[in-house]
C-alpha positions as CSV (number, residue, x, y, z in Angstrom):
1,M,17.0,11.1,24.9
2,L,16.6,7.5,23.9
3,L,18.0,7.7,20.4
4,T,20.1,10.5,19.0
5,I,21.2,10.7,15.4
6,E,23.9,13.1,14.3
7,G,25.0,13.8,10.7
8,L,24.0,10.4,9.4
9,T,24.9,10.1,5.7
10,K,24.5,7.3,3.2
11,A,25.3,7.5,-0.5
12,Y,24.8,5.1,-3.4
13,P,26.1,5.5,-7.0
14,G,24.4,8.6,-8.4
15,V,22.3,9.5,-5.3
16,V,22.8,10.6,-1.7
17,A,20.0,8.8,0.2
18,N,20.7,10.5,3.5
19,D,22.7,13.7,3.7
20,G,23.7,14.7,7.2
21,V,20.5,13.7,8.9
22,S,20.1,14.6,12.6
23,F,17.2,14.2,15.0
24,A,16.3,12.7,18.3
25,V,13.6,10.5,19.8
26,R,12.6,10.6,23.5
27,E,11.5,7.7,25.6
28,G,7.8,7.2,25.4
29,E,7.5,9.4,22.3
30,V,5.6,8.5,19.1
31,H,7.8,10.2,16.5
32,A,6.7,10.4,12.9
33,L,9.2,10.2,10.0
34,L,7.7,11.8,6.9
35,G,8.8,12.4,3.4
36,E,7.9,11.7,-0.2
37,N,9.1,8.7,-2.1
38,G,12.9,8.8,-2.4
39,A,13.2,11.2,0.5
40,G,15.4,8.7,2.4
41,K,13.1,7.3,5.1
42,S,13.7,3.6,4.2
43,T,17.5,4.0,4.2
44,L,17.4,5.9,7.5
45,V,15.4,3.2,9.4
46,K,17.5,0.5,7.8
47,M,20.6,2.1,9.3
48,I,18.9,2.3,12.7
49,Y,17.9,-1.4,12.4
50,G,21.4,-2.5,11.3
51,L,20.4,-3.5,7.7
52,V,22.6,-0.7,6.2
53,K,25.9,0.7,7.3
54,P,26.1,4.6,7.3
55,D,29.0,6.3,5.5
56,A,29.3,9.0,8.1
57,G,27.6,10.3,11.3
58,R,26.9,8.6,14.5
59,M,24.1,7.3,16.7
60,T,23.7,7.0,20.4
61,L,21.1,4.8,22.2
62,R,20.4,5.6,25.8
63,G,23.6,7.6,26.0
64,A,25.9,4.9,24.6
65,P,27.4,4.7,21.1
66,Y,25.1,2.7,18.8
67,D,26.3,1.1,15.6
68,P,24.5,-2.2,14.9
69,A,26.3,-4.4,12.4
70,E,23.2,-6.4,11.7
71,P,19.5,-6.6,12.8
72,R,20.4,-9.2,15.5
73,A,22.6,-6.5,17.2
74,A,19.9,-3.9,16.9
75,R,17.4,-6.3,18.5
76,A,19.8,-7.1,21.3
77,A,20.1,-3.4,22.0
78,G,16.4,-3.0,22.3
79,V,15.4,-1.9,18.7
80,A,12.6,-3.8,16.9
81,M,11.0,-3.2,13.6
82,V,7.6,-4.1,12.0
83,F,8.0,-4.0,8.2
84,Q,5.4,-2.8,5.7
85,H,5.4,-6.2,4.0
86,F,4.9,-9.1,6.4
87,S,7.7,-11.7,6.8
88,L,5.5,-14.6,7.8
89,F,5.2,-18.2,6.6
90,D,1.6,-19.1,5.7
91,A,2.1,-22.8,6.3
92,L,3.3,-22.4,9.9
93,D,1.2,-21.5,12.9
94,V,1.5,-18.3,14.9
95,A,3.8,-19.7,17.6
96,E,6.2,-21.2,15.0
97,N,6.4,-17.8,13.1
98,V,7.1,-16.0,16.4
99,A,9.8,-18.5,17.3
100,L,11.6,-17.9,14.0
101,G,12.0,-14.3,14.9
102,M,13.6,-15.0,18.3
103,E,17.3,-15.7,19.0
104,N,16.6,-18.3,21.7
105,P,12.9,-19.2,21.7
106,P,11.5,-20.9,24.8
107,P,9.8,-24.3,24.7
108,R,6.7,-24.4,22.6
109,R,4.2,-24.5,25.5
110,A,5.9,-21.7,27.4
111,L,6.1,-19.6,24.2
112,A,2.4,-20.2,23.4
113,A,1.4,-19.1,27.0
114,R,3.6,-16.0,26.6
115,I,2.0,-15.1,23.2
116,R,-1.5,-15.4,24.7
117,Q,-0.5,-13.3,27.7
118,V,1.3,-10.5,25.9
119,S,-1.3,-10.3,23.1
120,E,-4.2,-10.0,25.6
121,D,-2.3,-7.5,27.7
122,Y,-2.0,-5.2,24.7
123,G,-5.4,-5.7,23.2
124,L,-4.2,-7.8,20.3
125,P,-5.5,-11.3,21.1
126,L,-3.9,-14.2,19.1
127,D,-4.3,-17.9,19.1
128,P,-0.8,-19.4,19.0
129,A,-2.0,-22.6,17.3
130,R,-3.7,-20.9,14.3
131,L,-2.1,-21.2,10.8
132,V,-0.9,-17.9,9.6
133,G,-2.4,-18.7,6.2
134,D,-5.8,-18.6,7.8
135,L,-5.4,-15.2,9.4
136,S,-6.7,-11.9,8.2
137,A,-4.3,-9.1,7.3
138,G,-5.0,-7.4,10.6
139,E,-4.3,-10.6,12.6
140,R,-1.0,-11.1,10.6
141,Q,0.1,-7.7,11.7
142,R,-0.6,-8.7,15.3
143,V,1.8,-11.6,14.9
144,E,4.5,-9.2,13.7
145,I,3.9,-6.8,16.5
146,I,3.7,-9.5,19.2
147,R,6.9,-11.0,17.9
148,C,8.6,-7.6,18.5
149,L,7.0,-7.0,21.9
150,L,8.3,-10.3,23.2
151,Q,11.8,-8.8,22.8
152,D,10.8,-6.0,25.2
153,P,11.9,-3.2,22.8
154,K,12.9,0.3,23.9
155,L,12.4,1.5,20.3
156,L,9.8,0.1,17.9
157,I,10.0,1.1,14.3
158,M,6.7,0.8,12.3
159,D,6.6,1.2,8.5
160,E,3.1,1.9,7.0
161,P,1.4,-0.2,9.8
162,T,-2.2,0.7,8.9
163,S,-2.2,0.1,5.2
164,V,-4.0,-3.2,5.5
165,L,-6.4,-2.4,8.4
166,T,-10.0,-1.4,8.7
167,P,-10.7,1.9,10.6
168,Q,-11.8,-0.2,13.7
169,E,-8.5,-2.2,13.6
170,V,-6.5,1.1,13.2
171,E,-8.1,2.4,16.4
172,I,-7.2,-0.9,18.2
173,L,-3.6,-0.5,17.0
174,F,-3.4,3.1,18.1
175,Q,-4.6,2.1,21.6
176,T,-1.8,-0.5,21.7
177,L,0.8,2.0,20.6
178,R,-0.4,4.6,23.1
179,T,-0.1,1.9,25.8
180,L,3.4,1.1,24.8
181,A,4.4,4.8,24.7
182,A,2.9,5.3,28.2
183,E,5.1,2.4,29.4
184,G,8.2,4.2,28.0
185,T,8.7,2.5,24.7
186,A,9.6,5.0,21.9
187,I,7.9,4.5,18.5
188,L,9.3,5.7,15.2
189,Y,6.3,5.8,12.9
190,I,6.4,5.9,9.1
191,S,3.1,6.6,7.2
192,H,1.7,8.4,4.2
193,K,-1.6,8.8,6.0
194,L,-1.2,12.2,7.4
195,E,-4.5,12.4,9.4
196,E,-3.2,9.3,11.3
197,I,0.1,11.1,11.9
198,R,-1.8,14.0,13.4
199,A,-4.0,11.8,15.6
200,L,-1.1,9.6,16.9
201,C,2.3,11.3,16.8
202,D,3.9,13.7,19.3
203,E,6.7,15.0,17.0
204,A,7.6,14.7,13.3
205,T,10.8,14.9,11.4
206,I,10.3,15.7,7.7
207,L,12.8,14.5,5.1
208,R,13.2,15.9,1.5
209,R,15.8,14.5,-0.9
210,G,17.8,13.0,1.9
211,K,17.9,16.0,4.2
212,V,15.9,17.1,7.3
213,V,13.9,20.1,6.2
214,A,11.6,20.5,9.2
215,T,10.5,19.3,12.6
216,C,7.1,20.0,14.0
217,S,4.3,18.9,16.2
218,P,1.8,17.2,13.8
219,R,-1.2,18.1,15.9
220,E,-0.4,21.8,15.2
221,K,-0.4,21.3,11.4
222,T,-3.1,20.4,8.9
223,A,-2.6,17.3,6.7
224,R,-2.2,19.6,3.7
225,E,0.5,21.6,5.5
226,L,2.4,18.4,6.4
227,A,2.2,17.3,2.8
228,E,3.4,20.6,1.4
229,M,6.3,20.5,3.9
230,M,7.2,17.1,2.5
231,V,7.1,18.0,-1.2
232,G,8.2,21.7,-0.9
233,E,5.3,23.0,-3.0
234,T,1.6,23.9,-2.8
235,L,-0.7,20.9,-3.4
236,T,-4.2,21.2,-4.9
237,P,-6.8,18.5,-4.3
238,P,-8.1,16.5,-7.3
239,E,-10.7,18.4,-9.3
240,R,-13.7,16.6,-10.7
241,A,-15.9,17.9,-13.4
242,S,-19.6,17.6,-12.8
243,I,-20.6,14.9,-15.2
244,G,-23.4,12.5,-15.5
245,T,-22.9,8.7,-16.0
246,G,-23.5,7.2,-19.3
247,E,-24.3,3.7,-20.5
248,V,-23.1,0.6,-18.6
249,V,-19.6,-0.2,-19.9
250,L,-18.6,-2.9,-17.5
251,R,-21.0,-5.5,-16.1
252,V,-20.1,-8.3,-13.7
253,A,-22.8,-10.8,-12.8
254,G,-22.6,-14.0,-10.8
255,L,-18.8,-14.0,-10.8
256,S,-17.6,-17.0,-8.7
257,V,-14.0,-18.2,-9.1
258,P,-11.6,-20.2,-6.9
259,S,-8.4,-18.5,-5.8
260,P,-5.1,-19.7,-7.5
261,N,-3.4,-19.2,-4.2
262,P,-3.9,-22.0,-1.6
263,F,-4.3,-19.3,1.1
264,G,-6.3,-17.0,-1.1
265,T,-10.0,-16.2,-1.1
266,A,-12.5,-17.4,-3.7
267,L,-14.9,-14.9,-5.2
268,K,-18.6,-15.7,-4.4
269,D,-21.3,-14.5,-6.7
270,V,-19.8,-11.0,-7.2
271,G,-21.8,-8.6,-9.3
272,F,-21.8,-4.9,-10.1
273,D,-22.1,-2.4,-13.0
274,V,-19.9,0.6,-13.9
275,H,-21.1,3.3,-16.2
276,A,-19.2,5.5,-18.6
277,G,-17.7,8.4,-16.7
278,E,-18.0,6.8,-13.3
279,V,-15.5,5.7,-10.7
280,L,-16.4,2.7,-8.6
281,G,-14.4,2.3,-5.4
282,I,-14.0,-1.2,-3.9
283,A,-12.6,-1.4,-0.4
284,G,-11.6,-4.4,1.7
285,V,-8.9,-5.5,4.1
286,A,-6.1,-7.3,2.3
287,G,-6.9,-11.0,1.7
288,N,-10.6,-10.7,1.1
289,G,-10.6,-11.3,-2.6
290,Q,-9.1,-8.1,-4.1
291,D,-6.3,-9.9,-5.9
292,E,-8.7,-12.6,-7.2
293,L,-11.1,-9.9,-8.4
294,L,-8.4,-8.1,-10.4
295,L,-7.2,-11.4,-11.9
296,A,-10.7,-12.3,-13.0
297,L,-11.4,-8.9,-14.5
298,S,-8.0,-8.7,-16.3
299,G,-8.3,-12.2,-17.9
300,E,-5.5,-13.8,-15.9
301,I,-8.3,-16.1,-14.5
302,R,-10.9,-17.2,-17.0
303,T,-14.5,-17.2,-16.0
304,A,-17.9,-18.1,-17.6
305,P,-18.2,-16.0,-20.8
306,G,-21.2,-14.0,-19.6
307,A,-19.8,-13.3,-16.1
308,I,-17.9,-10.2,-17.4
309,T,-19.1,-8.0,-20.3
310,V,-17.4,-4.9,-21.7
311,A,-19.7,-2.6,-23.8
312,G,-22.2,-5.5,-24.1
313,R,-19.5,-8.0,-25.3
314,P,-19.0,-11.2,-23.2
315,C,-15.4,-11.3,-22.2
316,G,-15.2,-13.8,-19.3
317,A,-13.6,-16.5,-21.5
318,L,-11.0,-14.1,-23.1
319,G,-7.4,-13.8,-22.1
320,P,-5.7,-10.5,-21.1
321,N,-4.7,-9.4,-24.6
322,A,-8.1,-10.0,-26.0
323,R,-9.7,-8.0,-23.2
324,R,-7.2,-5.2,-23.9
325,A,-8.3,-5.2,-27.5
326,A,-11.9,-5.0,-26.3
327,G,-11.0,-1.9,-24.2
328,L,-10.3,-3.3,-20.7
329,V,-6.9,-2.6,-19.1
330,S,-5.6,-3.3,-15.6
331,A,-2.9,-2.5,-13.1
332,P,-2.3,-5.0,-10.3
333,E,-1.2,-4.2,-6.8
334,E,2.3,-5.9,-7.0
335,R,4.1,-3.5,-9.2
336,L,7.5,-5.2,-9.3
337,G,7.1,-8.7,-10.6
338,H,3.4,-8.6,-11.7
339,A,2.8,-5.2,-13.2
340,A,6.4,-4.8,-14.4
341,A,9.2,-7.2,-15.1
342,P,12.1,-6.2,-12.8
343,D,15.0,-6.8,-15.1
344,M,13.4,-5.5,-18.3
345,S,13.8,-1.9,-19.4
346,L,11.0,0.7,-19.2
347,T,10.7,0.4,-22.9
348,E,10.3,-3.3,-22.8
349,N,7.8,-3.0,-20.0
350,A,5.8,-0.5,-22.0
351,L,5.6,-3.1,-24.8
352,L,4.3,-5.8,-22.4
353,T,0.9,-4.3,-22.0
354,G,0.8,-1.6,-24.7
355,A,1.5,-3.9,-27.7
356,V,-2.2,-4.4,-28.5
357,R,-3.8,-1.0,-28.0
358,K,-0.8,1.1,-29.1
359,R,0.0,-1.1,-32.1
360,L,3.6,-1.7,-31.2
361,V,3.8,-5.0,-33.0
362,G,3.3,-5.5,-36.8
363,R,3.6,-8.7,-38.8
364,G,5.3,-10.4,-35.9
365,F,8.0,-7.6,-35.4
366,V,8.3,-5.1,-32.6
367,D,8.3,-1.5,-33.7
368,W,11.0,-0.3,-31.2
369,T,10.8,3.3,-32.4
370,R,7.1,3.5,-31.5
371,T,7.7,1.5,-28.3
372,R,10.4,3.8,-27.1
373,A,8.2,6.8,-28.0
374,F,5.4,5.3,-25.9
375,A,7.7,4.8,-22.9
376,E,9.0,8.3,-23.2
377,E,5.4,9.6,-23.4
378,I,4.6,7.8,-20.1
379,V,7.7,9.2,-18.4
380,Q,6.9,12.8,-19.5
381,A,3.2,12.8,-18.9
382,F,3.5,11.2,-15.4
383,D,6.7,12.8,-14.2
384,V,8.5,9.5,-13.8
385,R,12.0,10.3,-12.3
386,T,14.4,8.1,-14.3
387,P,17.7,8.6,-16.2
388,G,16.0,7.2,-19.3
389,V,13.6,4.6,-20.7
390,G,16.5,2.1,-21.1
391,V,16.9,1.5,-17.3
392,P,15.4,-1.6,-15.8
393,A,12.2,-1.3,-13.8
394,R,13.9,-2.4,-10.6
395,A,16.1,0.7,-10.7
396,L,13.1,3.0,-10.1
397,S,11.8,3.9,-6.7
398,G,8.5,2.4,-5.7
399,G,6.6,5.6,-6.3
400,N,8.1,6.3,-9.7
401,L,7.5,2.8,-10.9
402,Q,3.9,3.1,-9.7
403,K,3.5,6.3,-11.8
404,F,4.9,4.5,-14.8
405,V,2.6,1.4,-14.4
406,I,-0.5,3.5,-14.0
407,G,0.5,5.9,-16.7
408,R,1.1,3.0,-19.1
409,E,-2.5,1.9,-18.8
410,I,-4.1,5.3,-18.8
411,L,-2.4,6.4,-21.9
412,Q,-3.8,3.4,-23.8
413,D,-7.2,5.3,-23.8
414,P,-9.2,2.4,-22.4
415,A,-13.0,2.0,-22.1
416,V,-12.5,0.3,-18.7
417,I,-9.6,0.5,-16.3
418,I,-9.2,-1.7,-13.2
419,V,-6.5,-0.6,-10.7
420,N,-5.6,-2.3,-7.4
421,Q,-3.9,-0.1,-4.8
422,P,-3.1,2.7,-7.3
423,T,-1.2,4.8,-4.7
424,W,0.3,2.1,-2.5
425,G,3.4,3.5,-0.8
426,V,3.3,6.6,-3.0
427,D,4.0,10.1,-1.6
428,A,1.4,12.8,-1.4
429,A,2.3,14.6,-4.7
430,A,2.5,11.4,-6.7
431,A,-0.7,10.1,-5.2
432,A,-2.5,13.3,-6.1
433,A,-1.3,13.1,-9.7
434,I,-2.4,9.5,-10.0
435,R,-5.9,10.2,-8.6
436,Q,-6.3,13.2,-10.8
437,A,-5.3,11.1,-13.9
438,L,-8.0,8.5,-13.0
439,I,-10.6,11.2,-12.5
440,D,-9.6,12.8,-15.9
441,L,-9.9,9.4,-17.6
442,A,-13.4,9.0,-16.2
443,A,-14.3,12.5,-17.4
444,K,-13.4,11.3,-20.9
445,G,-16.0,8.6,-20.6
446,A,-14.1,5.6,-19.3
447,A,-15.4,3.3,-16.6
448,V,-12.9,3.3,-13.7
449,V,-12.7,0.6,-10.9
450,V,-10.4,1.5,-8.1
451,I,-9.7,-1.3,-5.6
452,S,-8.0,0.2,-2.5
453,Q,-7.4,-0.1,1.2
454,D,-7.1,3.6,1.5
455,L,-10.5,4.8,2.5
456,D,-9.6,8.5,2.2
457,E,-8.6,7.8,-1.4
458,L,-11.9,6.1,-2.3
459,L,-14.0,8.8,-0.6
460,E,-12.1,11.4,-2.6
461,I,-12.4,10.0,-6.1
462,A,-15.2,7.5,-6.2
463,D,-18.8,8.1,-7.2
464,R,-20.0,4.8,-5.8
465,F,-18.6,2.4,-3.2
466,A,-18.7,-1.3,-2.4
467,A,-16.7,-3.5,0.0
468,L,-15.2,-7.0,-0.3
469,N,-15.4,-9.4,2.6
470,E,-14.4,-13.0,2.4
471,G,-14.9,-13.0,-1.4
472,R,-18.4,-11.4,-1.3
473,L,-19.1,-7.9,-2.6
474,S,-21.6,-5.7,-0.8
475,A,-24.2,-3.8,-2.7
476,T,-22.9,-0.6,-4.2
477,R,-23.8,2.7,-2.5
478,P,-23.3,6.3,-3.4
479,V,-20.2,7.7,-1.8
480,S,-22.1,10.9,-0.9
481,G,-23.3,10.6,2.7
482,L,-21.2,7.5,3.6
483,T,-19.2,7.7,6.8
484,V,-15.9,6.1,7.6
485,E,-17.7,4.1,10.4
486,E,-20.2,2.7,7.9
487,I,-17.4,1.8,5.5
488,G,-15.5,0.1,8.2
489,L,-18.5,-2.0,9.1
490,M,-19.0,-2.9,5.5
491,M,-15.4,-4.0,5.2
492,G,-15.9,-6.2,8.2
493,G,-18.8,-8.0,6.6
494,A,-21.8,-6.0,7.8
495,H,-24.1,-4.8,5.0
496,G,-27.4,-3.0,4.6
497,M,-29.5,-3.2,7.7
498,E,-26.6,-4.8,9.6
499,V,-24.7,-1.5,9.2
500,A,-27.7,0.5,10.5
501,H,-28.2,-1.9,13.4
502,A,-24.5,-1.9,14.3
503,E,-24.5,1.9,14.4
504,A,-27.7,2.0,16.5
């Protein structure tokens, strides 16, 4: 065995993150680590990578005791990690970013040559001189992976590695991981995308509430069986009533706005309609204008008055609160810091966006009784696991905060809701609940726009589909009959006849 973990335990005040966890990873094995939000996956890999010190238990690496005091010691022992959120500097080039992750980087010319060689050997070509700020999300992930591969790791930990990739990029990544495994590198793979787990991984260890509840071969299980093992209950897919679409509620026409981010993507002549009772799914690899689209639709970026209309009312020049009053609400991708203020309580965060539509403020004074009741309604309706509505937003797990943020907007009974990455990093049970809530809102007559990089999610809940590429939106197409291959080509910038030609 390459890595053996025995009885690893880590407790924090009020919660045991890992409770006597034991499992092993062989050389050349792709080993999945599965579990719902709060199951203990992040704490476990942080202990393996030296970011967290275990309270009890022991680890052995290649037969020798392994107890890294910090990530530097883990890397020296042959353990590398690619995190879910990239740790790159946009203003530096690829070689400079790679050098920052090395203890003793070689001279620039030698490092650049090494980057070219390793990246080509593993099918992940990179130009060492390119600015990271100019790279796509897929190329940025290549930088992170190459930075790890230059350390010649024996164990590579990957946390949600495909969340920002097109299907074609996912296949390239999988080919690279299979090559690494064939060469003897072990890969510990964390993902909520269970079909990917089934396609890639040899073994799976499943955590629930800090304990190992099962080990299995993912290829011998269905995705639903894996999900039910994770949550400990039977899951039902979202149910959709057969409804027709009503009048156009949201109309976007000729929407062109610059990005407020120097390395962002400007929107270029974006246009679409969304009817009452309809879910429009918008896909795109990260960095192609999704954030800018939400900012423009929510009112955080002002546009020409007629570029955005809600129920026939021009809203482009209105700010967020005025748009909320008109019936348009939104939930951005970044839940902690953008969707929710980290150090404010759940009650205060409920007030931030609910004040207008829930009438939480009167004559300049906050009605705290109504506000607390609203926060408690969100917690109960969306099964938000929290000691109470007085705790700060940062105290919640990512999945529970996401349920709170989405629930806060849905319970305002909007005419239009725009959500970006509604189930980002959320476990199977919570993701199903969020998707069902969005479907139910559409069934009540709302126009729903879901911006997501999760193609399975969009195919499951959307009526129509469009793709963003470099700030341009494709024509919308009915989801019925669309293939993942077609969607991947659309996300890559091929539309209409180009897709048909590429398939031919």
